[in-house]
N, C-alpha and C positions, 0 to 999 in steps of 0.2 A: 391590302398589302402595305400601303403607306402607314396605316395605324400600327402594324407590327414593328416597323422600323422606328417609330416614335417612342415605343415602350421603354427602351433603354434610356432615352433622353429624358422622359418624363418621370421615370421611377428608378433612378440609379441606386438609391439606398436599398431597395428591395433586392436587386440583383447582387449587390456586394454582401448583404446580410446572409443570403442563401449560401454563398460560397465561403463565408467566414467559418473558421474552426470554432467549435464550442469550447467552453472552459474545460470540460472533461477531455476533449481532444488535445488541448494544449498541455494539460496535466500529464496525459498519456505520453505525449511526445517528449516532455521533460524527463520522465522515467526512462523512456527508450534511449534517450541521449546518454544515459549512464550505463547502458548495456555492456557487459563484459568487464566492468570495473567493480572493485571492492573498496570499502571505506570503513575505517575504524569509528567506533562510537562510544558514547558514555551515557549512563543513566543520569538524567537531570531532574527527574522527579519519580518518587516511588513511595506510596503511602502504606503498603502492606508490609508486615514484619519480614516476610520472605524476600522482599526487594533488596534488602541490604546485602545478602549473600549473592544475589543475582548481579547487583551493581558492582561488586568487587571483581568480577570476571572481565576478561578482554572480550569486547563485542565487535563483530564484523558483519556488515551486510554486503552481499555480493549480488549485483543485478546480473543474474546468470543466464536467463533465457528470456528472449523478447520476441514474441510472435505478433501477428496482426491483432489477435484478440486475447492473448494471455501473456503476462509478464510474471516470472518467478524470481523471487528474491530470497535466497537462503539467509537466515539470521543465525550466526554462530555465536554461542556464548561459552567462552573458554574452549574446552575440547568437545563440547556438546554440539553436534551438527544435526539435531532433531527437528529444527524449525525451518519452514519455508513459507513466506507470504506469497500468496497466489492472487494476483489482481486480474480480473477478467472483464472484458466488455460484455454488457448484456443489452437487450433491446431497450431497457429503460435507464441505463447508466453504467455504473461500475460496481463490481462485487469484490470483496476481500475475503479470502478464506485462509485459514491457518492449517497447513499440512504438517502434522507431527508424526514422526517416524521413530522406531527403535533402531538401534545400531545395526540390526540384521536387515533393515529395510522395511520391515512389516509396519503397518499403521498402528499408531497408538490408539487406545480406546477413546481418548479425547482428541479428536482430530476433525478437520473440515468445518470447524466452527467459524463464524464470521458474520458478514452482513452486506447490505447494499446501500448505495447512496440514495438519498431521498430527494435531492435537488441537484442543480448543476454545479454547486460548489464554485471554486475559482480555479484558475490555471495553476495556482500554487497549493491549494488546500482542498482535500476531499475528505468527507466524513462518511463512515460506514456504520449503519445501525444494525444491531443484532437481529438476525432473522429467526424464523420459527424453529428451524433445525437447532440453532444454538440454544434457544430457550428450553427446548426439550432435553438437549444433551447436558447443558449446564444451567439449571434454573437461576442461579445467582447472576449469570451473565446476560439474562434476558434484557436488561436495560443498557448493556454495553454500547458505547460509541467509540469506534476506533478512528483515529485521524492520521492521515499522511500529509506531510507538507514538504514540498520541494522548493528550496530557494536556490535557483541555478548558480553554480559556482561557489556556493556557501555551505548550506546544510540540507540534510534530509532528516525529517523528524517523524518518528512513529510514536503514537500515543494511544492510550486507553483511558477512558473515564467511565465511571459507573456512578451516576448522580446520587441515587438513593443511599449509597454507602460512602459517599465522598471518596471513592477509590480513584486513584490517579497513578498512572505509570507513563513515563515518557523517556525515550532514548533519542539522542541527537547524534547524527553522523557528520563528520567533517568531509565535505565534498572537495575541499581545496587540495587534499593530499591523498590520492588513491594509494591503497596498500596492495601487497601481493594477494592474488586470489587464493582463497582457502580451498581445501579439498571439497569435492562434491558433498552435498548434504546426504545424510543417510537415506537410502531408498531412491536416490536420483543419480546413480552412477552414470 
């Protein structure tokens, strides 16, 4: 009995480490703290020719739904409400999927692509590596790495890189000035 009472005194770092939130927990909590809010953004990097037209549109992210294991963030580009980022907790980390819908709410044929984290990342930054489903659906995207960065009270950044093609895309949202929440994304009324 006396030995059990001494364990906390002899090994306090073990007890505090077991209770400490992981980097992914802290990242998750930073996203959840934005729930219900919308923010304007701008493209800060785009290497594909089509990015120029994309970047000229008004961009708004809306942290619309925050559950214990799923966060949904619609990403509106101009009047287009077809995109929602879906971040899910898994047994091994975090998963990012891209839910694309048509105006009638039906799924686009190119939807549910994305990937999983491969390491703990940081409280501010998580990287999602393309999964097998994505590689089969979009072979060119097999090497995609999506990045999400949350700088509390400053910015939220969504990025894509495809190393083999030197493809880059990055949008930065201003967290200092929430904007009016946009209408629901298509298919998520």
